[in-house]
N, C-alpha and C positions, 0 to 999 in steps of 0.2 A: 184448772184455771188457764185461760189463754191470754196472750198479750204480746208485748214488744220488748226488745232488748236494745239498749244503747250502750256503746262503748266509747270512752273518751281517753285516748292515750296521749299523755303529755310527757314532757322531759323529766318531770319530777314524780307525778302521780298518774296512775291508771285507774279510771273509775268506770264502773258498770252499773246500769240501772235497769230494773224490770218495771214495766208499766202494765196495768191490766187494760182491758178493752175500752174502759172509760177514760183512760189517760191518767189514772191515779197511780202513785208510786207504790209498788208492792214491796220492794227491797232494793238495796244498793250495796256496792262494795267499793271501798276507797283503799287503794294500795300504793305503795311506793314502786315506781318503775324500776329503779336501781339499774338502769342501763340495759335491761332485758325486757322489752315490751311484750314479746311473745309469751314469756314465762309469767309476766304479770297478768296478762289476759287469761292465761290458763288457770292461774291461781284464783283469780276473781270468779271465773266461771265455775270452778270446782266448788268454791264456797257457796255460791248461789244455788248450784245444782243440789248440794246436800240439804239445803234448807227448803227447796221448792222442787222436789223430784217430779211432781205432776204438772209443772208449769209448761204449757205448750207455746212455743215461740212462733208467732205468725208474721213477724216482721223484725228486721234488724237494721240498725243504723250505726255508723261510725263517724267520729270526729276527732279533733285534736291534731297536734303536729305529726303524730304517727298514724293518722287515719287510713292511709293507703294500706299499710301493713295490717292494721287492725281489721280493716274491711275484708282483707283476704283471709285472715285467720278465722273470723267468726262467720264469714259469708254474708256480708252486709248487703242489703237491698238499696241502701242510701248511704253515700259517703259525702259529707259536707264539711265545710270549714268551720272553725270555732266561732266565728262571728255569727253565722246563721244559727248554729245550735244554741249558743247562749242567748241570742235574741228571742228565739222561739220559746225557750224555757222561761225567760223573764216575763214575757207577755202572758204566759199561762198563770204565773203567780200574781202579777200586777197588770191587768189588762190595759191600763192606760199608761204604762211605763214610757218615759221619754228619754231616759238615760240609763245605760247599763255600765257599771264600773266592775271590771273583772280583773282580778290580780291573782295570778297563779304562782307556781314555783319559780319560773324564770322569765315570765313575760307578763305584760300588762296590756289591757285593752280598754278602749272607751267606745261604746256603741251608742249612736244617736238615732232614736226612732221618732217618727211622727206618723200618727194614725196607723200604727201597726206595721210600718215599713221602715227598714233601715235606710237612712238617708246619708249617713256619714259614719266613719269609724276611724280609730287611730290605734297604733300599737307602738310599744317601746322599740327603739331601733337597736341600740347597742348596750346602753347602760342597764344594769340589773338592780339599781338602787330602788328599793321599795317592793321588790318581789319577795316571795316566801323564802327562797333560799338565803337572801341577804338578811332578812329579819331573823331567821333561825340561826344564822352564823353569829349575829350580834348578841342574840340571847345566850348562846353557848359561851361566847367570850366574856359576857358579864355575869355568867353563872345563874341566869334566870331561866327557869323552865319555860319553854315556848308557850305553854298553856296559860302561864301567869303573866306573860308580857303585857297584854292589854290591861289587866287588873292593876298592875303596878303603874302603868302609864296614866291611868285615870285617877290615881291618887295624887298626881302633881297639882300644886297650887301656883307654881311659877315656872313654867317650862323654859328651858334655855333655847337659844336659837342655834340650830345645827346647820352646817352647810350641806345641803342635800342634792346638789347638782350632779354629784358623782359618788359612786359607792366607796371609792378609795378616800375621797375627801371627807365623806360623811364619817367614816370610821376614824380617820385621824383627828377630826374635830371632836368626836366623842371622847377619844383618849385625852385630848387636851382639856375638855370640860371636866373629866374625872379628876385630872391632876389639879384642877382649879378648886376642887372641893364641892362641886354641885352634887345634889342628891341623885340617887338612882331613878326615882320616879320622874324628876324634872328632866333628866337626860333622855329617858325613854319617851316621855311625852314630846320633848323637843324633836326627837328623831322622827316620830310619827308625823308631826307637823311639817318637818322638812321634806319627808318623802311624799306627802300629799301635795306640797307646793311643786315638787319636781314632777309629779304625775300630771298635775293640771297644766303646767307650763310646757311640758314636752308631749305627752300622749294626748292631752286635751287642748293643745294649742289651736286657737282659732275656732274651736267647736262650741256650740251652744249647749252647755250643760244645764239641763232644766229638771225640775221636779215634775212627777215622781221619779226618783232615781233608785235603782236596785244595785246593791253591792254583793257580788258573788265571787266564787273562787276561794281557795284555801285561806287567803289573807283576811277574808271577811270575818273569820273567827276572832280576829284581834280587835277587841273593843276600843283600844287606843286609836287604831287607824280609822275606825268608824267615826269616833268622836272628832278626830282631826278633819275628816271629810265634811262632817256636818258644820263644824266651826268655819271652815274655809268657804263652803258653799252657801251657808245661811239657811239651809232647810234640812228636813229629816232625810236620812239615807236608810232605805229598807234593806235588811238582811233576811233573805228567805230562809225557811226552815232547813232546806237541803242545799245550802249555798255551796257546799264543797263538791257536789256531783251534778251541778246544773248543766254542764256540757253533755254528760251522758244522758240526762233526762231529755235534753233538747234533741239529741240524736235519735232516741227512742220515739219521740213525738214526730219527728220527720218521717220515720218509718211508718208510723201510724197514719200520717197524712197521705203518704204514697198509697197505702192500702185503701184508704177511704176514697181516694180520687180515681180508683180503678187502675192503679199503676201495675197491678199484677195480682193474680189469684193465688199464686204460690210464692213462697219465700226462698231465698238462696241461703238461708241460715244453715251453717255447717253442722248444727246439732250439738247436743250436750256432751258429745263424745270428744269435743275439741281438746280438752285437757289430756286425753290419751293419745292424740295424734302427734306425730313427729314432724317438726318443721325445721328447715334449714335454709339459710340465705347465702348467696354468693354474689360476686360482682366481677366484671371484667371491663376493659376498655375496648370499645369498638374502633377498629382502624379502617372502617369503610370510607371515611372522609376526614378532612382536617379537624373536625369538631372533637374527635376522640371522646365521645360521650361515655360516661360510666354507666353501664347497664346493670341493674340489680335483678336477680332472679330468686324467686321464692319457690321452694319445693315442699310438698306435703306428702309424707310417706313415699318418697322417691319419685313423685310425679310433679311436673312443673305446673304451678297454679297461677303464677303471675310474673310479669316482667315490667319494669319501667326504667326511666332515666334517659332514653334516647330521644333526640329532638325530632327525628323523622318518624318515629313510631313503628319502624319495621320489626323491632324485637318484641313488641307487645303481642304479636300474633302467636298464639299458643299452639298453632299447628306445626311449628318448627321443632322437631324433636332430635335434631342432630346433636352430636356430642360437641362440647365446647371447641375442640380443635377444628372440627368441620365448620362450625359457625364462623370462627375467625377466618378460616381459609376462604369462605364464600362471601366475605364482606364486600370485596371489590365487585362482585357480580350483581350485588343488590343495589338498587338505586337509593341514594341517600342525599338529601338536600340540606343546605344550611337553614 
């Protein structure tokens, strides 16, 4: 079997998807990043390799907050932001989709599409209220398995009003409501409604949220959040079958599009041997100008494979193989502009 691989590295989860040549999902892997994105990518690829030893990768894509690093590790042909990847995957599931609601472990996104084109989007700025990490923390605090959170919330007949403008205020208000004697389902349902209000007023502020809408990301597993969105918006919210790995699916689809458009007859995919390769990252401050950029260097099996972080781009040239001390000493002789 031949096809495409997509990798989505986020702050909380690392997802990998395999698509066949028709664009159908063959298999996927959903893992916790745990602060080690390279190891998470290796673990996911190792699992997929074991299940699909004869799968030939003819295109690779990477997305997510760690897309640069993931792209280097897997040898991605396409590296795109999460907005593009999630929009592409959502359009494949619901061709006429007009709104994509995506809530992950630590961030939230709203994507507005019209006629298959992204015309607007929004992301949470600072507050993590409503994200997967916040919901998981509250479930642990209340002694509720995260898998049962939505089921309990949907049992509510009279949800309480929770202050959801801030994660700290939401938690303190929940404690207050518990002390007042409200039932657990009413508190959980009230929390879902508060987080949806916060999402629509902050992430979706001033944006036209229209049907059909697709809800994806790890939080889409929470039926309480889905019902709260439907109550607030007044129309059905669609949760796709593979809601948790839609970013990875979108990345694989982008690699497929590149191949179909003649973007290259060969792939840069690093191969199924990636889990056995040794990667190391280091960084230093360039003193070639007052910007003092922090430059990150990635090495694979003792060979430099990527650099980034400099504003002028001089360190991205991989033909520089001097030792770090020599690089620092030569900074003043290399042109560097603000």
